[in-house]
TIVEX-281065 format. One record per residue (C-alpha): residue number from 1; x, y, z. Coordinates in steps of 0.1 Angstrom, whole numbers, m for minus. Layout:
! residues N
<node seq="NUM" xx="X" yy="Y" zz="Z"/>
...
This chain:
! residues 68
<node seq="1" xx="0" yy="0" zz="0"/>
<node seq="2" xx="13" yy="34" zz="m9"/>
<node seq="3" xx="m2" yy="65" zz="8"/>
<node seq="4" xx="11" yy="97" zz="m8"/>
<node seq="5" xx="3" yy="133" zz="1"/>
<node seq="6" xx="10" yy="157" zz="m27"/>
<node seq="7" xx="10" yy="194" zz="m30"/>
<node seq="8" xx="m17" yy="206" zz="m53"/>
<node seq="9" xx="m18" yy="241" zz="m68"/>
<node seq="10" xx="m47" yy="248" zz="m92"/>
<node seq="11" xx="m41" yy="223" zz="m120"/>
<node seq="12" xx="m6" yy="210" zz="m110"/>
<node seq="13" xx="5" yy="183" zz="m87"/>
<node seq="14" xx="39" yy="180" zz="m72"/>
<node seq="15" xx="59" yy="160" zz="m83"/>
<node seq="16" xx="35" yy="155" zz="m113"/>
<node seq="17" xx="11" yy="129" zz="m99"/>
<node seq="18" xx="m12" yy="126" zz="m70"/>
<node seq="19" xx="m47" yy="129" zz="m82"/>
<node seq="20" xx="m74" yy="109" zz="m63"/>
<node seq="21" xx="m79" yy="88" zz="m95"/>
<node seq="22" xx="m43" yy="76" zz="m95"/>
<node seq="23" xx="m49" yy="43" zz="m78"/>
<node seq="24" xx="m20" yy="22" zz="m90"/>
<node seq="25" xx="m18" yy="m3" zz="m118"/>
<node seq="26" xx="m13" yy="m40" zz="m126"/>
<node seq="27" xx="m10" yy="m61" zz="m95"/>
<node seq="28" xx="m8" yy="m29" zz="m74"/>
<node seq="29" xx="m41" yy="m15" zz="m86"/>
<node seq="30" xx="m62" yy="m2" zz="m57"/>
<node seq="31" xx="m31" yy="m2" zz="m35"/>
<node seq="32" xx="m23" yy="35" zz="m39"/>
<node seq="33" xx="m41" yy="63" zz="m21"/>
<node seq="34" xx="m32" yy="98" zz="m31"/>
<node seq="35" xx="m42" yy="129" zz="m11"/>
<node seq="36" xx="m39" yy="163" zz="m28"/>
<node seq="37" xx="m30" yy="190" zz="m4"/>
<node seq="38" xx="m38" yy="226" zz="m12"/>
<node seq="39" xx="m8" yy="249" zz="m15"/>
<node seq="40" xx="m3" yy="268" zz="18"/>
<node seq="41" xx="m17" yy="241" zz="41"/>
<node seq="42" xx="m7" yy="249" zz="77"/>
<node seq="43" xx="9" yy="224" zz="102"/>
<node seq="44" xx="m23" yy="219" zz="123"/>
<node seq="45" xx="m44" yy="211" zz="92"/>
<node seq="46" xx="m17" yy="187" zz="79"/>
<node seq="47" xx="m14" yy="168" zz="112"/>
<node seq="48" xx="m52" yy="165" zz="115"/>
<node seq="49" xx="m56" yy="153" zz="79"/>
<node seq="50" xx="m27" yy="129" zz="82"/>
<node seq="51" xx="m41" yy="113" zz="113"/>
<node seq="52" xx="m76" yy="110" zz="98"/>
<node seq="53" xx="m62" yy="92" zz="67"/>
<node seq="54" xx="m31" yy="74" zz="79"/>
<node seq="55" xx="m45" yy="58" zz="110"/>
<node seq="56" xx="m73" yy="39" zz="92"/>
<node seq="57" xx="m49" yy="29" zz="64"/>
<node seq="58" xx="m23" yy="16" zz="89"/>
<node seq="59" xx="m51" yy="m2" zz="108"/>
<node seq="60" xx="m64" yy="m19" zz="77"/>
<node seq="61" xx="m31" yy="m29" zz="61"/>
<node seq="62" xx="m10" yy="m34" zz="92"/>
<node seq="63" xx="24" yy="m27" zz="75"/>
<node seq="64" xx="56" yy="m42" zz="88"/>
<node seq="65" xx="74" yy="m9" zz="79"/>
<node seq="66" xx="65" yy="27" zz="72"/>
<node seq="67" xx="86" yy="50" zz="50"/>
<node seq="68" xx="82" yy="87" zz="54"/>
């Protein structure tokens, strides 16, 4: 499972991907979750959003490692 948080500024994602519809491909299809973040997000909003998304994903997939 890949969970990616990407900066989003109008029509552009950094580093070029990160749309909600980018869900992986081949054997990894549906094992990618992209979260576009508005340009200028503050720390408090980022932490709240991260916890709301990452905690359920970690609970569901129970990874043996996490890479940040």
